[in-house]
Each structure stands twice: as C-alpha cells, then as structure tokens.
N, C-alpha and C positions, 0 to 999 in steps of 0.2 A: 725224316725217318719213315720207314715203311708203314703205310696204313692197311696193306693187304695181307693178313696173316692166314687166310683160308685157302687160297689158291695161288699157285705159281703160273704166270703165263707161259704158254708154249714158247720154245725157242726153236729157230730154223736157221742153224748156223750154215754160213756159206762154206764151199769146199776149202779146206785149210791148206797150208803149206804154200809152196810157190812152184808147183808142177805145172804141166801143160793144161791140166783141167781145173786148175785152182782159180779162186775168185780173184786173187792177186793179179793173175795174168789176163783175165777175161772180163772184168768188170766194166761197165760203161760209166761208173760213177765219176771217173776222172774227166772224160769228156763232158759230162753233165756239169761238173763244177767249173771246167774252163769256160763254158758257155756263159755261165752267170757271173763270172769273176768280176767283170766291169760293173755289173748291176750291184753287187755287194759293195764295191768300193764306194758307190754313191751314198750308201746308208750308214756307213760307220760314223759313230759320233765324232764331232771335232775335238772334244776334250774329255779325257777319261780320268779315272782315279789312279792312284800310285801303282796298282796292280790290276791288270786286265785279265779277267778270267773267262775263258770261253770252253764250251764243251760240244763235242761232236757226238751225237746220239745215233747209235746204230753204226759205230765206226767200222765194223767188220775187221779185216786183218791187214789193212794197208796194202800199198803205199798211198792210195788215193786220199785217206784222211789226213796224212801228213802234209800233202801237197795243198790240200784246201785250207787246213790250219794255218800253214805258213803264208798262203796268199792273204788271209785276213790280217795276220800279224803285220805283213808287209806294208798293207794299206795304213794301218795305224801308225806304223813308224814313219811312213812318208808324210802323213798329215802333220805329225809333230815336227818333223824337220822343215817342212814347207812353212810352218808357223814360227820358226825360230825357237822352238821349245824342245830342241833335242836333249838339253841337260835335264829335262823333266820327263824323260821317256819313261813309261811304266814298265814294270816287269811283267812277264806274261806266264800264265799257268793254263795249260790245256788238260781238260778232263776227256779221256777216251772212254766212251761207254758202249758196252753191248752185253748181251746176255752172258752170264757165267760160263756157258758151254762155248762161247766164242773162243776161237784160238789166239788168246792173248800172247802165247809164246812167240807165234810168228809175228804178231803185231809189234811186240817191244823188241824183238830180235832185229826188226828192220827199221827201228827208229833212226832218224838222221843223226849221225855222231855229231855233227856240227848244227845245232839248233839254238833258236833264240827264245826258248820257252822251258818251263818246268813241266814235265809229263806226268801224269797221274792216270792210272786205270780205275775205272769205276764199273765193276761188274753189276748187272742187274737190269730189270725190265724199265724201259722209259714210260711204261704204263703206271708207274709209281714215282714218288719223289725220290730223287737219287742224291741230292746235295742239300746242304743247310740253306736256310731261308736267305735270300738277298745275297747270294754268293756269286752269281754269274752276271756278266755283261752282255754276253753274246751266246746264243744257242744255234747250232747248226745240225741239220739232219738231212741226208741225201739218200733217197731211194731205200727208206726203211719203214716209213709209216704205212706203206701198202700191205705190210705183213700183219696179219690179224693176230691178236693176243691168244686166240683159241679158235677152233673150228666150232660153228654152231651145231649143237647136238642134234637138232632136227635132221641134219643132213645124212645122218647114219641110222635114223629111226625109220624101219620099213613101214610103220603105220602112220608116218607124217606125210603131209603133202609136199613137204621139202625133201623127202627121200630122193636123193640124187643118183638114181640108178643109171649106170652106163655112162656117166660123165664125171669130170674131174674138177669142174669149176661151174660157176653160175653163167658163164657165157653159153649161149644157146640153150640154157636151161629154162624150165617153167618159171613163171613169175614168183611163185612161192619160194623157190630155191634163191632167186635173185634177192627176194626180200629179206631172207635171214642173213645172207651175205651183208646187205646194206645195214640192217640193224646192228650186226655185230661190229662193223666198221664205225658206225656212229657212236656206239658205246666206247670203243677204244680210242677214238680221237677225242671224245668228250673228256675221258680220263686223262689222256695225254695233255690236253690243254689246261685241265684243272690243275695238274701238278706243276707246270712250268712257272706260272706267276709266283709261286712260293719260293722258287730258286732264283729267278731273275730280279735284278734291282728295277726299281721304277725307271722307265725310260730305256730298259734293255731290250735288245733286239733278238728276234728269232727268224732265221731263214730256213724255209722248208722247200726242198726240191723233191718232187715225186712224179711218177708216171700219172698221166691224166686221160680221160676220155672226154670228148666234146659235150657240152651241154645238150641235154635231149637225145643223145645217141645211146643206143643199146651196147653194152659191152662187147657183144659178139660181133659188131660192126667195127670195132676199134682194133688196132694192131694187136694189143696185148691179149684181147679176147680171142682173136683168130689164132694166136700162137698157143694159147691154152686149149682151144678146140683141136689144133693139130696134134697136141700131145695126148689128149684124150682118145682121139681116133686111132693113134699109133698103139696105145695101150689096148683098145678094144680089138684091134687087128691082131694083136699078139694073143689076146684071150681066145679069139676064134681059132687061132692055130695051136691053142692049148699050151702055149708057152708059159702062160700065167692063167689064172682062173678068173672068170667073170666076177666072181664074188670079191676078189682082191681089188678089181677096178671099182666095183660098186661102193666099197668102203673106203676108198681113196679120194680125198678132196684137197685141192691146193688151198692153203690158208692165206690167200692173196685177194685183196679187193682194190680196184683202181676207180678212184672217185673223179667226178667232174668238178670244175671250178665252182660251179653253183653250190655243190654240196659242201665243199670246204668252206666257202663264205658263209653259208648258213651256220655251220658248226662253230666257226669263230665268233660270228656275231651273237650267237646264243650263249657262248661262254662269257662274253662281255668284258674280258680283262685285256683285250688287245685291240689295237687299231690296225687296220690292214694298210701298211704303207705303200705296198706295191704288190701287184699280181700280174703276172705275164705268162703267155704260153711260149715256150721255147722248144728248141730242137737241139738234143744233145749231140753236138758235133756231126761228123759225117757218117752218122749211124746208118743212113739208108744205103750208103755205098758198100757197107760190110754185109748187107743181107744176102748178096749173090754168093758169098763165099761161106766159110765154115764159122765165122765170128758169132753169128746169132745163136748158132747151136751151141758153141762153147760157152757163150755168155749164159744161156739157159741152163746148161749142165753145171756150171760153176755155182749157180744159185739154188737149183733144185735137186741136184743129185743126192744131197744128204737125206731129205725127206722121202724121196722116191725110194732110195736104197733101204731105208728104215722099214718101209712097208712092203716093198716087193722083194727085197734082197739085192745083192750086188751083181749077181750073175746076168741080169737082163740089161744092165745100164748101157753097155756099148751097143747092143742091138737096138735098143729103144732110141738112142739119140741118132744112130744111123738112119733109122726110118724117119724120124723127125726132120732131119737135114734134107732127105729127099722130098718130103711132103711140103716143107715150106719153100722149097725151090720151085715146086710145081705151081705155087700161087704167088710167085715173086712180084709180078706186075701188080696185083692187087694190093700186097703188102706195102710195096713201095708208094703207091698213091696215098695210102692211109698215113704212112709216116711222114709224108710231105705235109700234112695238115698241122704237124706239131704234136708231140706226144708227152711233153714235159711241162709240169706246172712249177712255177717259181713264185713263192710267196714270202714277203717280208712283213713280220708282225712286230709291233712295238707295244711293250708292257705299259699299260697306263694306270 
C-alpha cells in the first residue's frame, strides 16, 4: 500500500502508439534484454511455488516487455521439463508496471494472443510499494531506473550554486549541478530498494538493466553524457537564432542520471536486503553499428520527445532532432570508441 501521500513522482512517458517515432519502434530495450537473456537463465531458481509471479517495472508500451517476460517464463518451463517435473509446472502471472500516464492501451492492445501467463497492469511509481507483501518471485527492470522521480529544485533556482543556466543536464556542468543530480538519484534508488523486499519472497530475484558510466569517469566523457551535451548545444543554437528563448533552455533539465557500478554497489550494500549475485558490464547488441544512421536520433526522440514538447512545444521537435542527428554524426568516431567500452550495467540481486 502506498506510503507516499504528499507527492506524486514525476512521470516521463515514452512516445506512445506504434508510429515511426514511437518507443515501440525505436527502443533499445529489446537488444538489451537479448544480451542478458543467457545470464538470466543461470539465476532462475530450480524449484518454485505453484504460481510464479513476476513483474516488469517500467514496462513502457511493449513489445519488448512481452519478449523479456516470455524469455524468463521459457527458462522456468525448460528447467521443470529437464527435471521431469512437467506435471508440476507452475502457473505464471505477470505484472506490467509503469506510471499511470503510460500508454497502457497500446501495451495491452499488443499483448501476444497466445501467451503462457496471466497479465495484470499495475499503474504507479516503482518508487513506492506496488504489490502485496511476499507476492513476487522475480522483478525485472530494464532502462527505467535512470529516470529521476523529480528534478532537484536547486536546478531552477537562480540563487542556487546549482542553477543550471545554458545546459540541460549535469554533463559538462559545474560540480554543484552534478551533486544535486547524484543526491536525487541516491534518494530514488534508496526508496526503490526499500520497497522491493516488501514485495519479493525471501530468495526472490531482481534483475536490473540500466545504462552506466565507468567508475571514476565524469558523465561528460561517457556516451550518454555526450549525447545530452549535443542535445543541449542544439537547443542553445536554436535559442541564439531566436527559434526558442534562452530562458526556456535555462529552465529545462533532463530528469536522467546514469550511475557507475560503484555507486549502485554502495546503494545496494547500504540497503542491506539483497546479495549481489552477479554484476557485469555488457553492450546492448549492435548498438554501435546504428550510430552512423538515424537509429540513435530516433531512439532519443522516442524517449525524450514527450518532456521536450511539454516544455518547448511541439513545433520545434523536427528541427531539434534534425540538428541533433547532424551533430552526433560529426562526433561519430569519438562516440563509437566510448560505446566500445560497454555502456550497460547488468545486476542480479537476491532478497535475503
């Protein structure tokens, strides 16, 4: 039951529907999930209860969430069959979670007609408890935890040292800006980790897949930081040409924070309710190969168009992402070298 009655976490829905700029058509989550599929296979328990309940937190609009959930269920079924326990196969129930503003219509309209699980929608923020105690065996979250529950207020305070004038992110920003981002992320992950042990059975597993920056590296030197810098530069160029105002740019900040493995390890250890069963740096498929085309721009647009349009209006969107596409192409070689270092963090946590 919800413990947070004072504030509702911000929601940043991905582009809905299934059009050319939709999250459905342009998300990298499917590639990310495919990379770690075999790793998830290894950690699924050998024997489960009569009903296996799993949740995808931050499921967005599909179909990637359906593929991932089916992959997990396939592993469980294969393990039962290999042990001669097919007659004791559990039933499966999947809880699809995202903010209430998520396009659940598109999500459930695209549910596979032939599926081996019961599907349930759970609207709400995963920065709060979503399901009854000890109701889940497996929690999955892919490319969702980097979204902050809210922007730090200091970013918009002209009298604050963290006033983020002329930038849209903490990449390439002063230390004071980076610190408030770091602090907000730590608060959010702490809340997230505090809620999950209430829902997971003892021994239950949680798989987290998220973008990462290397330990000891500033965000501005990582691919995601470079991408956000490009976006900010495009907006500032448009402000200089009076297509938008500088004040609009000054008051716009991306609610995204990309953590290092060290940061995540410290937050999990401080929580004390989980063992880190596995932690690896992976690369989401052939992502580097797509940087030379329009895929990166389409992916960024699918995820960010909603919050950008809300702040600047819809008229600038095509122009903005045309400029972004050209700017990222100018730095393709540098981006490619950074991507080759591995940009994805895979963690398996076990509730103790």
